[in-house]
C-alpha positions as CSV (number, residue, x, y, z in Angstrom):
1,M,90.6,112.3,130.9
2,S,91.1,113.3,127.3
3,Q,92.3,110.9,124.6
4,A,95.8,111.4,123.3
5,S,95.9,112.0,119.6
6,V,98.3,110.2,117.3
7,P,100.1,112.5,114.9
8,G,99.0,112.1,111.3
9,V,96.0,109.9,112.3
10,A,92.5,111.4,112.2
11,N,90.1,110.3,114.9
12,D,86.6,111.1,115.8
13,G,87.3,112.4,119.3
14,T,87.1,108.9,120.9
15,G,90.5,107.8,119.6
16,A,89.0,105.7,116.8
17,V,90.8,105.9,113.5
18,S,88.6,107.1,110.6
19,Q,87.7,104.6,107.9
20,Q,89.6,106.6,105.3
21,R,92.8,106.9,107.3
22,Q,92.6,103.2,108.2
23,Y,92.4,102.4,104.5
24,E,95.4,104.6,103.8
25,L,97.4,103.0,106.6
26,E,96.6,99.5,105.2
27,Q,97.6,100.6,101.7
28,E,101.0,102.0,103.0
29,A,101.6,98.7,104.8
30,M,100.8,96.5,101.7
31,P,103.7,95.2,99.6
32,K,104.0,97.0,96.2
33,L,104.4,95.4,92.8
34,N,106.3,97.0,89.9
35,R,103.9,97.9,87.1
36,T,106.1,96.1,84.4
37,V,106.1,92.9,86.5
38,F,102.3,93.3,87.0
39,Q,101.8,93.5,83.2
40,M,103.9,90.4,82.8
41,V,101.7,88.6,85.3
42,L,98.6,89.7,83.5
43,N,99.9,88.3,80.2
44,E,100.7,85.0,81.8
45,I,97.0,84.5,82.5
46,I,96.5,83.4,78.9
47,P,99.1,80.6,78.7
48,M,98.1,79.4,82.1
49,A,94.4,79.2,81.2
50,Y,95.5,77.2,78.1
51,A,97.6,74.9,80.2
52,V,94.7,74.2,82.6
53,E,92.4,73.3,79.7
54,V,94.9,71.0,78.1
55,S,95.7,69.3,81.4
56,K,92.1,68.6,82.0
57,T,92.2,66.1,79.1
58,V,95.7,64.7,79.3
59,Q,96.6,64.1,82.9
60,K,94.2,63.2,85.7
61,D,94.8,61.4,89.0
62,E,93.0,58.3,90.3
63,T,90.1,60.4,91.5
64,G,89.4,61.8,88.1
65,E,90.6,65.3,89.2
66,V,93.3,67.3,87.4
67,A,96.6,66.8,89.1
68,M,98.0,70.1,90.2
69,G,101.5,69.2,89.0
70,S,100.2,68.9,85.5
71,L,99.3,72.6,85.3
72,S,102.9,73.7,84.9
73,L,104.0,75.4,81.7
74,E,107.5,74.0,82.3
75,S,109.0,71.5,79.8
76,T,109.4,67.9,81.0
77,V,111.9,67.1,78.3
78,P,115.1,65.5,79.8
79,G,118.0,67.9,79.7
80,D,115.8,71.0,79.0
81,D,116.8,73.8,81.4
82,N,114.4,76.1,83.3
83,T,115.8,79.4,82.3
84,A,113.6,82.5,82.1
85,A,114.1,82.6,78.3
86,R,112.8,79.0,77.9
87,R,109.8,79.7,80.2
88,M,109.1,82.7,78.0
89,R,109.2,80.5,74.9
90,S,106.7,78.2,76.6
91,S,104.3,81.1,77.2
92,V,104.6,82.3,73.6
93,M,104.0,78.9,72.2
94,A,100.9,78.5,74.4
95,V,99.4,81.6,72.6
96,Y,100.1,80.1,69.2
97,N,98.7,76.7,70.3
98,L,95.6,78.4,71.5
99,A,95.0,79.9,68.1
100,K,95.4,76.4,66.6
101,L,92.9,75.1,69.3
102,A,90.3,77.6,68.0
103,E,90.4,75.8,64.6
104,E,90.6,72.2,66.0
105,D,88.2,72.3,69.0
106,E,85.9,75.3,69.3
107,D,84.4,74.1,72.6
108,K,87.8,73.8,74.3
109,Y,88.8,77.2,72.9
110,N,85.7,78.8,74.3
111,S,86.3,77.2,77.6
112,V,89.7,78.8,77.8
113,L,88.2,82.2,76.9
114,K,85.6,81.7,79.6
115,R,88.3,80.9,82.2
116,I,90.2,84.1,81.3
117,E,87.1,86.2,81.5
118,S,86.2,84.6,84.9
119,L,89.6,85.7,86.3
120,G,89.0,89.2,85.0
121,T,85.5,89.3,86.6
122,S,86.9,88.3,90.0
123,I,89.7,90.8,89.9
124,G,87.3,93.6,88.6
125,S,84.9,93.1,91.4
126,K,87.7,93.3,94.1
127,I,89.3,96.3,92.5
128,S,86.0,98.1,92.3
129,D,85.3,97.6,96.0
130,M,88.9,98.8,96.9
131,L,88.7,101.9,94.7
132,I,85.3,102.9,96.1
133,F,86.6,102.5,99.6
134,A,89.7,104.5,98.8
135,K,87.7,107.5,97.3
136,N,85.0,107.6,100.0
137,P,84.1,104.6,102.2
138,S,80.6,106.0,102.9
139,I,79.7,106.6,99.2
140,S,77.1,104.4,97.6
141,F,77.4,103.5,93.9
142,K,74.5,101.1,94.0
143,N,71.9,103.6,92.6
144,M,74.3,105.6,90.5
145,D,73.4,106.2,86.8
146,L,75.2,104.0,84.3
147,L,77.0,106.9,82.7
148,S,78.7,107.7,86.0
149,V,79.6,104.1,86.5
150,M,81.2,103.9,83.0
151,K,83.2,107.0,83.8
152,F,84.4,105.3,87.0
153,I,85.6,102.3,84.9
154,C,87.2,104.5,82.3
155,R,89.1,106.8,84.7
156,D,89.7,105.0,88.0
157,V,89.6,101.3,87.2
158,W,91.5,101.4,83.9
159,K,94.1,103.7,85.4
160,H,94.6,101.4,88.4
161,V,94.9,98.2,86.3
162,F,96.5,99.3,83.0
163,G,98.3,102.5,83.9
164,K,96.2,104.7,81.7
165,Q,92.6,105.9,81.3
166,I,90.3,104.8,78.5
167,D,90.8,107.1,75.5
168,N,87.1,107.6,74.6
169,L,83.7,106.9,76.0
170,K,80.6,107.0,73.8
171,T,77.0,106.1,74.1
172,N,74.0,105.6,71.7
173,H,71.7,107.0,74.5
174,R,69.8,103.7,74.3
175,G,71.7,101.9,77.0
176,T,74.8,100.9,75.0
177,F,78.2,102.3,75.9
178,Y,81.5,102.1,73.9
179,L,84.7,102.2,75.8
180,I,87.6,102.8,73.4
181,D,91.2,102.1,74.4
182,L,93.4,102.9,71.4
183,D,96.6,101.7,73.2
184,Y,95.5,98.7,75.3
185,A,98.7,98.2,77.3
186,P,99.0,94.4,77.5
187,I,99.1,93.9,73.7
188,Q,101.2,96.9,72.5
189,D,104.4,94.9,72.2
190,F,102.6,91.9,70.6
191,T,104.2,90.7,67.3
192,V,103.9,87.5,65.3
193,E,107.1,85.4,65.5
194,P,107.7,84.3,61.8
195,S,109.8,81.2,62.9
196,V,106.7,79.5,64.5
197,L,104.5,79.9,61.4
198,E,103.9,76.7,59.4
199,E,103.7,78.6,56.1
200,Q,104.7,82.0,54.8
201,L,101.8,84.5,55.0
202,S,101.1,87.6,53.0
203,E,101.2,90.9,54.9
204,E,97.3,91.0,54.9
205,D,97.0,87.4,56.1
206,L,99.7,88.0,58.7
207,Q,97.7,90.9,60.2
208,I,94.5,88.8,60.3
209,Y,96.5,86.0,62.0
210,E,97.9,88.5,64.5
211,L,94.4,89.8,65.4
212,K,93.3,86.2,66.0
213,L,96.2,85.5,68.3
214,V,95.3,88.6,70.4
215,E,91.6,87.7,70.9
216,P,92.2,85.8,74.2
217,F,94.0,88.8,75.7
218,L,90.7,90.8,75.3
219,Q,88.7,88.5,77.5
220,F,90.5,89.6,80.6
221,P,89.4,93.3,80.3
222,V,85.9,92.1,79.3
223,G,85.9,90.3,82.6
224,I,87.2,93.3,84.5
225,I,84.3,95.4,83.2
226,K,81.7,92.8,84.1
227,G,83.2,92.4,87.5
228,V,83.0,96.1,88.3
229,L,79.4,96.2,87.1
230,H,78.5,93.1,89.2
231,S,80.1,94.7,92.3
232,L,77.9,97.7,91.8
233,G,74.6,95.7,91.8
234,H,74.2,94.5,88.2
235,P,73.8,90.7,87.9
236,L,76.3,89.1,85.6
237,D,73.6,87.5,83.4
238,K,72.3,91.0,82.7
239,V,75.7,92.4,81.6
240,V,76.7,92.1,78.0
241,C,80.3,93.1,77.1
242,L,82.0,92.4,73.8
243,A,85.5,93.5,72.6
244,T,86.1,94.4,68.9
245,Y,88.9,96.0,67.1
246,A,88.9,99.7,66.3
247,D,90.9,101.6,63.7
248,K,93.4,104.1,65.2
249,P,93.5,107.7,64.0
250,K,96.7,108.5,62.2
251,E,98.2,110.5,65.0
252,K,97.9,107.4,67.4
253,S,99.5,105.0,65.0
254,K,103.2,104.2,65.6
255,V,105.7,102.0,64.0
256,G,106.1,98.7,65.9
257,G,103.0,99.2,68.0
258,F,99.8,97.1,67.8
259,P,97.9,98.3,64.7
260,K,94.4,98.3,66.3
261,G,92.6,99.9,69.2
262,I,90.0,98.0,71.3
263,N,86.4,98.9,71.5
264,F,84.4,97.5,74.4
265,H,80.6,97.4,73.8
266,V,78.8,97.3,77.1
267,Q,75.1,97.0,77.7
268,I,72.8,96.2,80.7
269,T,69.9,94.1,79.6
270,N,66.5,94.2,81.3
271,N,65.1,90.9,80.0
């Protein structure tokens, strides 16, 4: 007796759904997230990482572990409401407090950056596996040359996570790659709020301060890149990835946008 076929579902003659079609069906069934909301969630990683680090030192239970209730960014001041606007203020202040932490306690500051990067690494690894399966479940990236891997990050991964591709990919042909995003999405609306400054700054000092505030936001994409490379067979201790600021060409500069692009330096070490 012949197997009945299901309309729109490819099978191998035995009634088995193909891997590719199975993936497509699973994707169609998964709940979708609005991209704007997704970007807001990404930006909340920074204040939450700061809150976790602060809570490690100020509130522990009798076992010496961090109490989960202490990780909230919500205010505990009597009479303070829990409106969305107030929660947004809490998140914004966490960013400014993190910059202050960089001056007061470098070890704690670096611990926050490491936590943010670790989250990016975990997400990058999972996204890489998902995208590879989506393109061709049978393809193997394990032995693919690094240039092709970098193109995969620039096109597929960046588009999936940040809604746009990397603007430019360069290499020195000695194992170092430069991934340049001139409009890194999560920081494009970032501005310094004058009311929270302890002193009035010159325009030059204000820009320097703004760049310092944004530094933690760059650790997440650094982690994304490391996570993708790790999922493709490169040990994390062999992957070097640093984020620096890049000047924008005049045609890319716009009033009100973040003044700098981001340059990700990526290298796989052999030692």
